[in-house]
N, C-alpha and C positions, 0 to 999 in steps of 0.2 A: 357442498352444492345441493341441495336436492337433483339425485341422481332420471334421470330422461327414460323414461318408458316408449316403447316406440309397439303399434298393433300394428301387425302386418298379416298377407292374406299368408297362402301355400308357397312355398317357398321353389317349391317344383314351378309353379304358374304367374304367382305375382309377380311382373316383370314392375311396377311401383312400387313394390316394398322393398325389390333388391337394390335401390336404388338408397334410398338414407340408410342403410342399412349395412351397404359394404360401407359407404358412406367412413360411416361413424369404426366400423369393426377398422378401418386401415387407420384412419386417425387417430385410430389411441381413446374415441370417446368411449368413458366407459356407459352402460343403459344397461334395461332388464328388456327386456322382448316378452313376446306376446302375438303368438297365433291365432288367427280362425280360418276356421276351413271353409273355401266360399264355395259360392254353389252346391248348399246342405239346409236343409229345413229353417235351421236357427240363423243361419248367418245374417241377413239381413238387422234383426230384433239387436244378437252382439255387437254387429257393425255398430248400427244407431245408437246404442249405449254409451261408447267413445268420441266416435266421430260424427260432427252434426251436420256432413254432407254424408254420410249413410256412406264416406268409401274406407279402404285402407290404402296406404297407410296415414294416420295420425301416432303424431308425439303428443305424449302427456309430460310437461314438465313445471311438474306443481301446478300449480295454479293454470297455470297455460295452455293451451292446445292450438298445435298446429297441424292442418295437415292438408291434406297434397305435396308430392314429392320434394317439386322445385322449392316452394316457401318452409320445409321440412327445413331442407340444407340451408336457404338462408339464415334461417332462427338460430341452427345451428356454427355458424360461422361465426357468423353477430357473435353469437353469447361463450363458443366457447374459441378463440381468436386462437390460442396457440396451437389447433387442430391443421390451421392453414389450410382449409378446407377450398379458399377462392387463390390466385397465383398473384402473388405481392407486384409484381409490379402493374404497372399502371394497364397499357396496351393489351399483358398478357391476360388481365383482370375482366377486362371489358371485352376480349373477345372468347371466354372461358363465360363470361355471362351471355355472350350474343351464341356461344352454338349450343351449353344447354337450355338457350330457351327457346331453340330451333328445336330440338330432339324432342321439349316434352309437350309441344304442340304439334309439330308435323310427322310424317314417314305413315299416315295414317296406311298406307296401302303394305307395309314391309309388316305393320303391325299382325294386322289384318290376313291377312297370306300368310305370313310364317308366326303364328300366339308362341310366347313365350311356354317351353316345357323341357326343359334341363334334363330329364331322364331319356329322352324321347332316344331309337340311336340314329346316329349321323347316317343321315339320307340324304340326297338334296331332291328337291322339288324343281319341275318346271315355274322357272319364275314369267307373270307379265312384265309387259312393257311398264306399267306404273312402276310396279316393285323394282323393278330393273332398274328403275332412276330414281328411287330412296338409294337402291347401292348406291349406284355413282355418287351423288348427290356425301352420304355419307363420307365416303371413302377421299372426299374431293376437302371435306371439314380435318379428317383424317389427318391426310399429310400436311390440309395447311394447318395446323395447330400444331405440327412436326415440325414438319419447316419452318417455323418463325418462332419457336415456341419450346421446344423441347428436348432441346442442346443436353440440356443437366440429368438425363432419366430417361425411361421406355414408356410414359405415358404422353402425354398429349401435350402437358405443358413440363413434363419432365420430372416430377413430381408429383402424385395421384393427388387429385384436385375432386372435384364436382362432377369438372365435367364429363370426367373418367366415370363416374357413379352414375352419372346420368347415362353417357354409352355403354353402360352392363350388362343391361338385356340385350342391347343390339351383338354384342361379340357373340353370347349365350346363342343368339338366334342364327347368324353369319354359321358358330360351326356346328349348330344339330342339323340344320339343312345343306350342309358345306356351300351355303354360296360362295360362287368362285371369288376369289378379292386378290388383289393385287398381294408383292410378298413383304411389301411396306405394312400392310397394316395386317396379314395375318403376324407378323412381328410386335405390332403393339396386341394384337389381342391374343398374341403366348406370355405377355407382357401380365395381362388382368388377367387370364387364367392362372397363371402362378400363382400367385397373388394365397397366403396360406384362407384370405377373409371367401374368397372366391368358392376357393376348395371343400373351406368348412359348410357354405350356403348349399355348395352343389349339392353335396353326402345328405343335408338334411332334408334336401325338397330328394333326392334318390328313395330316402329311405321312409318316406310320406306312405299311405295310403289311399289316398282321398283320389277320385278323377275326375275333372271333367273334361267330359267328352267331342265337348266343343272345337276343344283343347286339344285333342288326339290328332292331330292332320297327319 
């Protein structure tokens, strides 16, 4: 089979790029990667040459081009069935898709107030009410998934799935901005951050020299 090629943005900042990348690394899907630095003079042209939407990430698999993180995860789950990117049980799979879609579409206040910046020194911010509401909802999602379907492992549905990949940037945000969360949430975050794939991504982001001032909160 042709090896997929994943085009991503800066590992320090690009939350959307982290999602398919960590899913592929954890699930053992072999792929090549290409990093395009964001917020540079040539960024727009380089991405446009790869993505019809003009955004990263984008997956190129032979003649097939898939953009948008969740669409990439769905494509990978369909093509690489052995990766088991969604839970096997119908009820768990339905819930995993629902919470992944909610993450894809929502939590704008958290995104805006706490941009992903994995090399930022850990320090708390004052969180406005709308961000606190996002945090409460995310914790509710994590708790519901873990209590309902997480008995077989430390992740949302026991083993690592696409749902965990979708929430991986949130784990970074909660950690970097020292967001107060429950012990159960901290345990889940610790499991994600202990992944070799997480550590590899974070190390690569720390080694980058590009700076996006707007994300340096």
